[in-house]
gemmi code that builds the backbone of each chain (N, CA, C; Angstrom):
import gemmi

chains = {
    "A": [
        ("MET", (25.620, 2.619, -19.028), (25.212, 2.125, -20.226), (23.772, 3.063, -20.648)),
        ("ASN", (23.129, 2.687, -21.475), (22.486, 3.558, -22.162), (21.123, 3.262, -21.778)),
        ("PHE", (19.813, 4.355, -21.330), (18.785, 4.086, -20.959), (17.829, 5.416, -22.130)),
        ("ASP", (16.366, 4.821, -21.490), (15.720, 6.173, -22.458), (14.820, 6.745, -21.398)),
        ("LYS", (14.545, 6.334, -20.019), (13.765, 7.293, -19.202), (14.690, 6.837, -17.744)),
        ("GLU", (14.153, 7.908, -17.135), (14.750, 7.709, -15.383), (13.792, 7.754, -14.637)),
        ("LEU", (13.891, 7.357, -13.845), (12.902, 7.424, -12.484), (13.854, 7.789, -11.037)),
        ("ASN", (12.880, 9.008, -10.519), (13.935, 9.111, -9.306), (13.106, 8.440, -7.830)),
        ("ALA", (12.935, 7.740, -7.647), (12.586, 6.930, -6.386), (13.438, 7.076, -5.132)),
        ("ARG", (14.166, 8.075, -5.172), (15.287, 8.578, -3.998), (13.951, 8.671, -2.679)),
        ("ASN", (14.345, 8.245, -1.632), (13.884, 8.763, -0.454), (12.304, 8.119, -0.173)),
        ("LEU", (12.284, 7.416, -0.588), (10.910, 6.505, -0.860), (10.899, 5.227, -0.388)),
        ("SER", (10.009, 4.882, 0.677), (10.211, 3.969, 1.125), (8.806, 2.817, 0.464)),
        ("CYS", (8.991, 1.302, 0.841), (8.495, 0.468, 0.175), (7.149, 0.641, 0.279)),
        ("PRO", (6.076, 0.376, -0.510), (6.450, -0.295, -1.558), (6.676, 0.487, -2.844)),
        ("LEU", (7.175, 2.031, -2.517), (6.603, 3.268, -3.802), (8.092, 3.164, -4.880)),
        ("PRO", (9.207, 2.531, -4.356), (10.371, 2.400, -5.462), (9.327, 1.202, -6.620)),
        ("ILE", (9.043, 0.058, -6.190), (8.292, -0.703, -6.641), (7.075, -0.191, -7.402)),
        ("VAL", (6.542, -0.010, -6.721), (5.340, 0.360, -7.841), (5.271, 1.502, -9.125)),
        ("LYS", (6.193, 2.998, -8.609), (6.696, 3.829, -9.561), (7.282, 3.477, -10.526)),
        ("THR", (8.057, 2.153, -10.315), (8.997, 1.115, -11.295), (7.838, 0.584, -12.791)),
        ("LYS", (6.832, -0.064, -11.735), (5.537, -0.395, -12.535), (4.757, 0.819, -13.651)),
        ("LYS", (4.515, 1.913, -12.802), (4.190, 3.065, -13.501), (4.789, 3.359, -14.647)),
        ("ALA", (6.196, 3.799, -14.552), (7.233, 3.873, -15.471), (7.311, 3.118, -16.591)),
        ("LEU", (6.728, 1.710, -16.154), (7.505, 1.122, -17.382), (6.071, 0.850, -18.407)),
        ("ASN", (5.021, 1.277, -17.730), (3.651, 1.164, -18.180), (3.939, 2.198, -19.465)),
        ("ASP", (4.436, 3.306, -19.300), (4.150, 4.538, -20.236), (5.505, 4.350, -21.446)),
        ("MET", (6.297, 2.852, -21.520), (7.597, 3.111, -22.540), (6.997, 1.397, -22.927)),
        ("ALA", (7.804, 1.490, -24.202), (7.694, 0.517, -25.267), (8.194, -0.384, -24.801)),
        ("SER", (8.051, -1.668, -25.386), (9.006, -2.754, -25.200), (10.531, -2.787, -25.711)),
        ("GLY", (11.090, -3.027, -24.538), (12.743, -3.043, -25.535), (13.552, -1.597, -24.938)),
        ("GLN", (12.980, -1.047, -24.432), (13.206, 0.463, -23.851), (13.642, 0.187, -22.509)),
        ("VAL", (14.712, 1.068, -22.075), (15.519, 0.519, -20.804), (15.181, 1.671, -19.837)),
        ("LEU", (14.724, 1.831, -18.552), (14.154, 2.209, -17.189), (15.493, 2.545, -16.339)),
        ("LYS", (16.242, 3.736, -16.080), (17.080, 3.636, -14.892), (16.341, 4.272, -13.800)),
        ("VAL", (16.420, 3.239, -12.257), (15.980, 3.920, -11.228), (16.609, 4.063, -10.407)),
        ("PHE", (16.660, 5.516, -9.630), (17.314, 5.837, -8.273), (16.828, 5.575, -7.167)),
        ("SER", (17.278, 5.186, -6.337), (16.438, 4.804, -5.215), (17.556, 4.912, -3.914)),
        ("THR", (16.986, 5.295, -2.464), (18.088, 5.155, -1.519), (17.582, 4.286, -0.534)),
        ("ASP", (16.652, 3.626, -0.696), (15.581, 2.321, 0.084), (16.709, 1.034, -0.023)),
        ("SER", (17.380, 0.434, 0.826), (18.315, -0.258, 0.893), (17.401, -1.740, 0.380)),
        ("GLY", (15.650, -1.826, 1.413), (15.046, -2.991, 0.622), (15.150, -3.069, -0.932)),
        ("SER", (15.102, -2.074, -1.584), (14.665, -2.101, -2.964), (15.577, -3.014, -4.043)),
        ("VAL", (16.736, -3.489, -3.055), (17.936, -3.983, -3.713), (16.691, -5.672, -4.223)),
        ("LYS", (16.555, -6.227, -2.844), (15.922, -7.204, -3.227), (14.444, -7.285, -3.780)),
        ("ASP", (13.708, -6.211, -4.024), (12.560, -5.758, -3.912), (12.667, -6.006, -5.444)),
        ("MET", (13.712, -4.798, -5.904), (13.759, -4.945, -7.614), (14.265, -6.172, -8.319)),
        ("ALA", (14.763, -7.227, -7.914), (15.211, -8.328, -8.146), (13.967, -9.532, -8.363)),
        ("ALA", (13.476, -9.368, -6.779), (11.752, -9.928, -6.962), (11.034, -9.421, -8.340)),
        ("PHE", (10.810, -8.168, -8.305), (10.078, -7.756, -9.382), (10.078, -8.064, -10.740)),
        ("ALA", (11.915, -8.197, -11.110), (12.134, -8.689, -12.572), (11.943, -9.603, -12.576)),
        ("GLU", (12.000, -10.533, -11.453), (11.787, -11.842, -11.675), (10.124, -12.424, -11.919)),
        ("GLN", (9.404, -11.756, -11.379), (7.998, -12.076, -11.477), (7.077, -11.575, -12.335)),
        ("THR", (7.562, -10.270, -12.980), (7.458, -9.550, -13.845), (7.897, -9.958, -15.701)),
        ("GLY", (8.827, -10.441, -15.374), (9.902, -10.779, -16.752), (10.477, -9.798, -17.551)),
        ("ASN", (10.202, -8.364, -16.569), (11.434, -7.577, -17.297), (12.613, -7.801, -16.458)),
        ("PRO", (13.380, -8.213, -17.460), (14.530, -8.338, -17.125), (15.796, -6.770, -16.405)),
        ("LEU", (16.541, -7.361, -15.174), (16.956, -6.195, -14.642), (18.660, -6.408, -15.260)),
        ("LEU", (19.164, -5.295, -16.295), (20.403, -5.708, -16.861), (21.493, -5.468, -16.202)),
        ("ALA", (21.480, -4.423, -14.971), (22.165, -4.070, -14.273), (22.271, -3.180, -12.860)),
        ("GLN", (23.012, -3.435, -12.087), (22.614, -2.703, -10.577), (23.823, -1.995, -10.365)),
        ("GLU", (23.886, -0.932, -9.664), (24.730, -0.160, -8.989), (24.848, 0.389, -7.352)),
        ("GLU", (25.930, 0.519, -6.720), (25.506, 1.145, -5.922), (26.744, 2.001, -5.600)),
        ("ALA", (25.942, 3.694, -5.352), (26.998, 4.420, -5.136), (26.808, 5.633, -4.598)),
        ("ASN", (27.483, 5.875, -3.488), (26.822, 7.083, -2.327), (25.710, 6.643, -1.654)),
        ("GLY", (25.290, 5.552, -1.171), (24.543, 5.549, -0.562), (23.017, 5.183, -1.443)),
        ("GLU", (23.157, 5.144, -2.617), (22.115, 5.319, -3.541), (22.477, 3.999, -4.210)),
        ("PHE", (20.791, 3.487, -4.780), (21.233, 2.356, -5.572), (20.328, 2.928, -7.106)),
        ("ILE", (20.954, 1.953, -7.959), (21.153, 2.311, -9.531), (20.716, 0.940, -10.223)),
        ("PHE", (19.282, 1.321, -10.802), (18.976, -0.290, -11.561), (18.594, 0.213, -12.739)),
        ("TYR", (19.033, -0.731, -13.296), (18.520, -0.651, -15.117), (17.455, -1.942, -15.008)),
        ("MET", (16.363, -1.657, -16.085), (15.422, -2.715, -16.537), (15.032, -2.337, -17.634)),
        ("LYS", (14.627, -3.375, -18.488), (14.454, -3.448, -20.021), (13.049, -3.591, -19.587)),
        ("LYS", (12.286, -2.946, -20.503), (10.833, -3.271, -20.454), (10.576, -4.691, -21.316)),
        ("LYS", (9.716, -5.447, -20.875), (10.008, -7.224, -21.958), (9.053, -6.728, -23.277)),
    ],
    "B": [
        ("MET", (-3.138, -16.575, -17.763), (-4.080, -15.813, -16.524), (-3.166, -15.169, -15.461)),
        ("ALA", (-3.643, -13.914, -15.387), (-2.789, -13.342, -14.318), (-3.358, -13.967, -13.071)),
        ("LYS", (-2.547, -14.059, -11.734), (-2.200, -14.454, -10.851), (-3.204, -13.805, -9.845)),
        ("LYS", (-3.978, -14.257, -8.870), (-4.878, -13.329, -7.329), (-5.035, -13.073, -6.520)),
        ("MET", (-4.660, -12.371, -5.834), (-4.638, -11.840, -4.761), (-6.287, -11.406, -4.264)),
        ("ALA", (-6.524, -11.883, -3.000), (-7.811, -11.625, -2.012), (-7.470, -11.044, -1.230)),
        ("LEU", (-7.824, -9.663, -0.583), (-7.104, -9.435, 1.263), (-8.652, -8.870, 1.492)),
        ("ILE", (-9.052, -9.218, 2.666), (-9.932, -8.601, 3.802), (-9.407, -7.849, 4.842)),
        ("SER", (-9.479, -6.082, 4.909), (-9.150, -5.844, 5.644), (-10.566, -4.965, 6.751)),
        ("THR", (-10.111, -5.390, 8.042), (-11.220, -5.530, 9.098), (-10.898, -4.677, 10.116)),
        ("LYS", (-9.661, -3.548, 10.343), (-8.895, -2.733, 10.905), (-8.944, -1.396, 10.452)),
        ("GLY", (-9.563, -0.965, 11.115), (-9.258, 0.758, 11.206), (-8.473, 1.725, 11.673)),
        ("THR", (-7.395, 1.355, 12.195), (-6.447, 2.597, 12.508), (-5.630, 2.558, 11.834)),
        ("LEU", (-4.753, 3.614, 12.197), (-3.858, 3.697, 10.814), (-2.809, 3.046, 10.751)),
        ("ASP", (-2.337, 2.025, 11.753), (-0.886, 0.861, 11.539), (-1.873, -0.202, 10.985)),
        ("MET", (-2.843, -0.659, 11.050), (-3.946, -1.909, 10.471), (-3.985, -1.218, 8.980)),
        ("ALA", (-4.123, -0.265, 8.859), (-4.508, 0.394, 7.333), (-3.678, 0.226, 6.214)),
        ("TYR", (-2.327, 0.403, 6.842), (-1.163, 0.164, 5.730), (-0.801, -1.127, 4.967)),
        ("PRO", (-0.824, -2.386, 6.024), (-0.819, -3.710, 4.914), (-1.804, -3.757, 4.127)),
        ("PRO", (-2.991, -3.607, 4.018), (-3.768, -3.737, 2.927), (-3.430, -3.151, 1.843)),
        ("PHE", (-3.154, -1.920, 1.609), (-2.842, -1.117, 0.710), (-1.649, -1.531, 0.231)),
        ("ILE", (-0.608, -1.792, 0.841), (0.842, -2.234, 0.560), (0.756, -3.195, -0.242)),
        ("LEU", (0.196, -4.277, 0.551), (0.429, -5.502, -0.361), (-0.578, -5.414, -1.829)),
        ("ALA", (-1.484, -4.344, -1.584), (-2.621, -4.174, -3.034), (-1.611, -3.899, -3.972)),
        ("SER", (-1.073, -2.612, -3.432), (-0.467, -1.947, -4.483), (0.814, -2.829, -5.507)),
        ("THR", (1.194, -3.495, -3.893), (2.589, -4.351, -4.931), (2.129, -5.304, -5.375)),
        ("ALA", (1.239, -6.077, -5.143), (0.666, -7.037, -5.642), (-0.009, -6.300, -7.233)),
        ("ALA", (-0.451, -5.295, -7.205), (-0.923, -5.464, -8.664), (0.336, -4.734, -9.082)),
        ("ALA", (1.216, -3.782, -9.211), (2.481, -3.892, -9.813), (2.902, -5.107, -10.420)),
        ("LEU", (2.784, -6.533, -9.557), (3.677, -7.461, -9.743), (2.764, -8.179, -10.787)),
        ("GLY", (1.747, -7.288, -11.421), (0.701, -8.008, -12.483), (-0.375, -8.901, -11.481)),
        ("TYR", (-0.268, -8.733, -10.239), (-1.916, -9.835, -9.899), (-3.214, -9.136, -10.269)),
        ("GLU", (-4.126, -9.948, -10.101), (-5.359, -9.219, -10.321), (-5.842, -9.269, -8.393)),
        ("VAL", (-6.145, -8.236, -8.536), (-6.216, -7.842, -6.713), (-7.747, -7.453, -6.532)),
        ("GLN", (-7.955, -7.761, -5.417), (-9.709, -7.386, -4.970), (-9.227, -7.287, -2.919)),
        ("VAL", (-10.311, -6.420, -2.242), (-10.149, -5.666, -1.476), (-11.119, -5.460, -0.799)),
        ("PHE", (-11.741, -6.791, 0.135), (-13.242, -7.055, 0.273), (-12.738, -5.762, 1.988)),
        ("PHE", (-13.696, -4.518, 2.218), (-13.297, -3.553, 3.306), (-15.280, -4.251, 4.106)),
        ("THR", (-14.390, -4.273, 5.369), (-15.575, -4.853, 6.344), (-15.458, -4.519, 7.831)),
        ("PHE", (-16.401, -4.538, 8.434), (-16.326, -3.707, 9.878), (-15.797, -2.672, 10.237)),
        ("TYR", (-14.782, -2.510, 10.673), (-13.679, -0.925, 10.964), (-13.097, -1.338, 9.906)),
        ("GLY", (-12.928, -2.096, 8.975), (-12.126, -1.816, 8.041), (-12.606, -0.869, 6.956)),
        ("LEU", (-13.833, -0.607, 6.992), (-14.698, 0.163, 6.028), (-14.535, 1.895, 5.889)),
        ("PRO", (-14.461, 2.232, 7.336), (-13.997, 3.568, 6.814), (-12.498, 4.025, 5.816)),
        ("LEU", (-11.796, 3.248, 5.894), (-10.628, 3.451, 4.987), (-11.182, 3.360, 3.246)),
        ("LEU", (-12.541, 3.358, 3.087), (-12.605, 3.868, 1.974), (-13.513, 5.557, 2.010)),
        ("ARG", (-13.216, 5.734, 2.901), (-13.829, 7.255, 2.909), (-12.869, 8.050, 2.053)),
        ("LYS", (-13.942, 9.293, 1.651), (-13.044, 10.255, 0.845), (-12.100, 10.705, 1.540)),
        ("ASP", (-12.253, 11.004, 3.127), (-11.311, 12.005, 4.013), (-10.719, 10.601, 4.708)),
        ("LEU", (-9.613, 10.587, 4.731), (-8.974, 9.624, 5.912), (-7.959, 10.165, 7.088)),
        ("SER", (-8.874, 11.955, 7.086), (-7.974, 12.175, 8.325), (-8.438, 11.888, 9.585)),
        ("ASP", (-9.476, 11.189, 10.051), (-9.792, 10.022, 10.921), (-9.035, 9.110, 11.163)),
        ("VAL", (-8.163, 8.566, 10.277), (-7.856, 7.424, 10.577), (-6.177, 7.518, 11.843)),
        ("LYS", (-6.865, 7.115, 12.733), (-5.895, 7.348, 13.976), (-5.187, 5.875, 14.542)),
        ("ILE", (-4.022, 6.448, 15.476), (-3.178, 5.253, 15.977), (-3.215, 5.593, 17.298)),
        ("SER", (-3.550, 4.277, 18.803), (-3.582, 4.784, 19.948), (-2.462, 4.012, 20.155)),
        ("PRO", (-1.539, 4.577, 21.278), (-0.614, 3.730, 21.889), (-1.399, 3.060, 22.956)),
        ("LEU", (-2.181, 3.053, 23.376), (-3.562, 2.499, 24.667), (-3.738, 0.603, 24.214)),
        ("GLY", (-3.070, 0.284, 24.986), (-3.620, -1.302, 24.578), (-2.104, -1.739, 23.202)),
        ("ASN", (-1.328, -1.236, 23.112), (-0.475, -0.834, 22.071), (0.895, -1.275, 22.570)),
        ("PRO", (1.140, -1.831, 23.452), (2.359, -1.954, 24.003), (3.914, -2.467, 23.439)),
        ("ALA", (3.767, -2.927, 22.420), (4.759, -2.793, 21.289), (5.045, -1.205, 20.416)),
        ("MET", (4.395, -0.367, 20.569), (4.601, 0.879, 19.590), (5.421, 1.507, 20.325)),
        ("PRO", (6.410, 1.836, 19.504), (7.653, 2.405, 19.720), (7.632, 4.127, 19.955)),
        ("MET", (7.467, 4.321, 21.396), (7.377, 5.729, 21.542), (8.640, 6.655, 21.828)),
        ("PRO", (8.950, 7.797, 22.321), (10.072, 8.407, 22.319), (10.669, 8.394, 23.936)),
        ("MET", (9.133, 8.375, 24.737), (9.352, 7.774, 25.863), (8.383, 6.906, 26.142)),
        ("PRO", (8.887, 6.341, 27.608), (7.207, 5.175, 27.973), (6.249, 5.983, 28.624)),
        ("ILE", (5.499, 5.921, 28.287), (4.061, 6.770, 28.956), (3.181, 5.817, 29.594)),
        ("PRO", (2.694, 5.879, 30.919), (1.848, 5.103, 31.741), (0.454, 4.878, 31.167)),
        ("VAL", (0.085, 3.852, 31.302), (-1.131, 3.384, 30.527), (-2.355, 3.979, 31.113)),
        ("ALA", (-2.312, 4.797, 32.596), (-3.269, 5.685, 33.358), (-3.457, 6.554, 31.872)),
        ("PHE", (-1.900, 7.623, 31.710), (-1.836, 8.558, 30.892), (-2.073, 8.081, 29.358)),
        ("GLN", (-2.112, 7.410, 29.161), (-2.809, 6.784, 27.830), (-4.120, 7.270, 27.415)),
        ("MET", (-4.928, 6.966, 27.963), (-5.878, 7.425, 27.885), (-6.747, 8.302, 28.020)),
        ("LEU", (-5.630, 9.981, 28.515), (-6.671, 10.992, 28.534), (-6.731, 11.659, 27.126)),
        ("PRO", (-7.704, 12.230, 26.885), (-8.130, 13.316, 25.989), (-6.620, 13.506, 25.336)),
        ("GLY", (-6.902, 13.660, 23.835), (-5.217, 14.566, 23.079), (-4.173, 13.403, 23.269)),
        ("MET", (-4.651, 12.252, 23.330), (-2.967, 11.360, 23.968), (-3.341, 10.371, 22.556)),
        ("GLU", (-4.718, 10.146, 21.819), (-4.741, 9.686, 20.454), (-4.511, 10.577, 19.246)),
        ("SER", (-4.650, 11.762, 18.945), (-4.194, 12.597, 18.520), (-2.826, 13.291, 18.281)),
        ("MET", (-2.105, 12.887, 19.676), (-0.582, 13.146, 19.306), (0.089, 12.369, 19.066)),
        ("ALA", (-0.485, 10.981, 19.584), (0.166, 9.492, 18.578), (-0.057, 9.404, 17.554)),
        ("THR", (-0.870, 9.869, 16.891), (-1.358, 9.453, 15.428), (-0.482, 10.878, 14.728)),
        ("MET", (-0.372, 11.975, 15.506), (0.613, 13.257, 14.692), (2.177, 12.465, 14.654)),
        ("MET", (2.580, 12.057, 15.504), (4.092, 11.547, 15.794), (3.951, 10.324, 14.467)),
        ("MET", (3.179, 9.873, 14.714), (3.288, 8.475, 13.860), (3.766, 9.188, 12.022)),
        ("LYS", (2.711, 9.991, 12.273), (2.693, 10.641, 10.449), (3.503, 11.209, 9.958)),
        ("GLN", (4.594, 12.107, 11.313), (5.820, 12.635, 11.136), (6.705, 11.757, 10.915)),
        ("LYS", (6.801, 10.796, 11.420), (7.759, 9.308, 11.360), (7.642, 8.753, 9.851)),
        ("LEU", (6.117, 8.413, 9.631), (6.457, 7.627, 8.404), (6.549, 8.947, 7.052)),
        ("ALA", (6.365, 10.190, 7.471), (6.502, 11.195, 6.379), (8.027, 11.566, 6.121)),
        ("LYS", (8.899, 11.108, 7.599), (10.614, 11.459, 7.401), (10.946, 10.075, 6.892)),
        ("HIS", (10.578, 8.930, 6.773), (11.413, 7.713, 6.438), (10.494, 7.491, 5.365)),
        ("GLY", (10.034, 8.710, 4.011), (9.223, 8.538, 3.004), (8.095, 7.273, 2.480)),
        ("VAL", (7.451, 7.204, 3.881), (6.446, 5.853, 3.818), (5.301, 7.143, 2.643)),
        ("ALA", (4.802, 5.751, 1.779), (3.670, 6.782, 1.152), (2.573, 7.464, 2.067)),
        ("SER", (1.495, 8.229, 2.229), (0.571, 8.755, 3.042), (-0.935, 7.411, 2.497)),
        ("LEU", (-1.773, 6.699, 3.551), (-2.791, 6.195, 3.147), (-3.164, 6.365, 1.908)),
        ("GLU", (-3.691, 8.039, 1.925), (-4.074, 8.172, 0.393), (-3.536, 7.758, -0.812)),
        ("GLU", (-2.118, 8.298, -0.426), (-1.403, 8.000, -1.586), (-1.400, 6.502, -2.101)),
        ("LEU", (-1.420, 6.171, -1.192), (-1.211, 4.367, -1.516), (-2.804, 3.743, -2.195)),
        ("ARG", (-3.798, 4.913, -1.749), (-4.724, 4.073, -2.154), (-4.751, 4.712, -3.262)),
        ("ASP", (-4.636, 5.639, -3.273), (-4.558, 6.648, -5.345), (-3.925, 5.207, -6.091)),
        ("LEU", (-2.664, 4.931, -5.648), (-1.839, 4.115, -6.416), (-2.558, 2.893, -6.391)),
        ("CYS", (-3.357, 2.047, -5.884), (-3.615, 0.991, -5.778), (-5.321, 1.138, -6.907)),
        ("LEU", (-5.819, 2.218, -7.260), (-6.966, 2.331, -8.072), (-6.094, 2.735, -9.283)),
        ("GLU", (-5.057, 3.075, -9.524), (-4.433, 3.744, -10.773), (-3.936, 2.175, -11.434)),
        ("LEU", (-3.602, 1.274, -10.559), (-3.620, -0.036, -11.078), (-4.317, -0.868, -11.191)),
        ("ASP", (-5.776, -0.459, -11.052), (-6.774, -1.303, -11.131), (-7.181, -2.668, -10.114)),
        ("VAL", (-6.710, -2.204, -8.680), (-7.145, -2.990, -7.666), (-8.591, -2.642, -7.406)),
        ("LYS", (-9.690, -3.659, -7.187), (-11.063, -3.650, -7.139), (-11.210, -3.370, -5.537)),
        ("PHE", (-11.632, -2.385, -5.008), (-11.929, -2.483, -4.002), (-13.733, -2.933, -3.609)),
        ("ILE", (-14.322, -3.801, -2.450), (-15.726, -4.310, -2.033), (-15.686, -3.389, -1.062)),
        ("ALA", (-17.075, -2.736, -0.898), (-17.181, -2.335, 0.587), (-18.588, -3.385, 0.926)),
        ("CYS", (-18.380, -3.978, 2.610), (-19.166, -4.652, 2.796), (-20.669, -3.812, 2.944)),
        ("GLN", (-21.211, -4.144, 2.755), (-23.070, -3.860, 2.499), (-23.311, -3.584, 3.733)),
        ("MET", (-23.538, -4.939, 4.224), (-23.916, -5.476, 5.722), (-23.408, -4.400, 6.674)),
        ("THR", (-21.997, -3.873, 6.823), (-21.436, -3.247, 7.505), (-21.919, -1.667, 7.292)),
        ("VAL", (-21.914, -1.375, 6.198), (-22.670, 0.225, 5.916), (-24.031, 0.152, 6.440)),
        ("ASP", (-24.826, -0.643, 6.188), (-26.189, -1.106, 6.951), (-25.836, -0.757, 8.744)),
        ("LEU", (-25.192, -1.434, 8.995), (-24.880, -1.891, 10.624), (-24.319, -0.323, 10.790)),
        ("PHE", (-23.695, 0.190, 10.522), (-23.284, 1.585, 11.208), (-23.776, 2.491, 10.450)),
        ("GLU", (-24.833, 2.429, 9.572), (-25.626, 3.565, 9.183), (-24.630, 4.133, 8.501)),
        ("PHE", (-23.470, 4.064, 7.627), (-22.627, 5.143, 7.035), (-23.469, 5.706, 5.872)),
        ("ASP", (-22.882, 6.513, 5.718), (-23.293, 7.363, 4.493), (-22.447, 7.288, 3.136)),
        ("LYS", (-23.164, 6.276, 1.892), (-22.335, 5.828, 1.151), (-21.563, 7.448, 0.363)),
        ("SER", (-22.417, 8.699, 0.693), (-21.429, 9.665, 0.057), (-20.151, 10.156, 0.339)),
        ("GLU", (-20.142, 9.476, 1.698), (-18.575, 9.498, 2.427), (-17.834, 8.758, 1.417)),
        ("PHE", (-18.039, 7.809, 0.921), (-17.053, 6.786, 0.431), (-16.729, 7.230, -0.968)),
        ("ILE", (-15.200, 6.736, -1.362), (-14.463, 6.920, -2.662), (-15.734, 6.497, -3.355)),
        ("GLU", (-16.176, 6.960, -4.783), (-17.226, 6.638, -5.908), (-16.256, 5.069, -6.532)),
        ("GLN", (-14.908, 5.002, -6.241), (-14.561, 4.198, -7.453), (-14.504, 2.524, -6.662)),
        ("CYS", (-15.261, 2.689, -5.527), (-15.440, 1.028, -4.983), (-17.054, 0.662, -5.165)),
        ("GLU", (-16.902, -0.704, -4.967), (-18.232, -1.178, -5.140), (-18.673, -2.299, -3.948)),
        ("TYR", (-20.273, -2.269, -3.974), (-20.655, -3.133, -3.107), (-21.367, -3.901, -3.124)),
        ("GLY", (-20.962, -5.393, -1.997), (-21.600, -6.420, -1.583), (-21.453, -7.174, -0.594)),
        ("GLY", (-21.155, -8.120, -0.761), (-21.940, -9.512, 0.452), (-20.472, -10.715, 0.490)),
        ("ALA", (-20.448, -11.040, 1.520), (-19.860, -12.428, 1.483), (-19.430, -13.132, 0.175)),
        ("ALA", (-20.491, -13.466, -0.599), (-20.539, -14.240, -1.745), (-19.674, -13.529, -3.115)),
        ("THR", (-19.922, -12.110, -2.494), (-19.241, -11.415, -3.888), (-17.524, -11.666, -3.879)),
        ("PHE", (-17.190, -11.505, -2.449), (-15.991, -11.634, -1.982), (-15.575, -13.170, -2.588)),
        ("MET", (-16.220, -13.986, -2.183), (-15.604, -15.515, -2.331), (-15.710, -15.811, -3.686)),
        ("ALA", (-16.738, -15.363, -4.414), (-16.924, -15.261, -6.234), (-14.997, -15.509, -6.635)),
        ("PHE", (-14.443, -14.640, -6.281), (-13.071, -13.844, -6.397), (-11.863, -14.389, -5.552)),
        ("ALA", (-11.816, -14.834, -4.277), (-11.338, -15.090, -3.342), (-11.327, -16.645, -3.604)),
        ("GLY", (-12.296, -17.313, -4.275), (-12.355, -18.666, -4.311), (-11.708, -19.366, -5.426)),
        ("ASP", (-10.758, -18.727, -6.461), (-9.726, -19.109, -7.122), (-8.749, -18.104, -7.325)),
        ("SER", (-8.749, -17.846, -5.984), (-7.396, -16.701, -5.775), (-5.949, -17.139, -5.241)),
        ("ASP", (-4.906, -16.912, -5.586), (-3.443, -17.724, -5.106), (-3.005, -16.999, -3.783)),
        ("ILE", (-3.725, -15.854, -3.453), (-3.363, -15.299, -2.067), (-4.141, -15.133, -1.829)),
        ("CYS", (-4.533, -15.255, -0.237), (-5.772, -14.644, 0.233), (-5.696, -14.739, 1.895)),
        ("LEU", (-5.589, -13.184, 2.180), (-5.401, -13.310, 3.296), (-6.462, -12.322, 4.216)),
        ("PHE", (-6.669, -12.668, 5.367), (-7.381, -11.537, 6.170), (-6.668, -10.613, 7.293)),
        ("ILE", (-6.780, -9.257, 7.216), (-5.942, -7.991, 7.677), (-7.351, -7.592, 8.718)),
    ],
}
model = gemmi.Model(1)
for chain_id, residues in chains.items():
    chain = gemmi.Chain(chain_id)
    for i, (resn, *xyz) in enumerate(residues, 1):
        res = gemmi.Residue()
        res.name, res.seqid = resn, gemmi.SeqId(i, " ")
        for name, pos in zip(("N", "CA", "C"), xyz):
            atom = gemmi.Atom()
            atom.name, atom.element = name, gemmi.Element(name[0])
            atom.pos, atom.b_iso = gemmi.Position(*pos), 0.0
            res.add_atom(atom)
        chain.add_residue(res)
    model.add_chain(chain)
structure = gemmi.Structure()
structure.add_model(model)
structure.setup_entities()
């Protein structure tokens, strides 16, 4: 999937993946896609909750080699 | 209109310092307008230097320790510093942010910190020791915001 910006949130625990995602989105334009890498298993539910509450759609997510990858579109 | 969260932080130990900063930064990231009122032992969490924030195994039987330490030893000098050092190492190993980092993130996300003026006077705190980004006020200042908050917690 195409993306405009990458965020490395590996080896960070709650709430850092969410807070850093928010900060990364702040610097992006509407419609751009952010790719987030996380190793925090709690971030799977948290990213979905973040997307739902902020209205930034979570386009896709993958899991590979113990890493979680999220694609979030800025609303 | 943005949802609001109001927190009251009343404890100054390392373990009890985390919840207000974690909740405040998360809520702010979710778009909440957030205010945290620091009172009594929560007030030292607004100090520029947070290196005095400690955790004690004494009277804290749920704290996981690598080996059980009898209460009679937990009160010995140096035990608190040792427990604090171990806890900080554990937090860092698991990628949990430091208190300073979480507090800075809160400020970047426009969380408002209110320091209890009465506590400052009571404990004769020196305001120059506190971060410049906090405001000073009393219970009524807090109520003005908390009165129409969506989430209000006493920690």
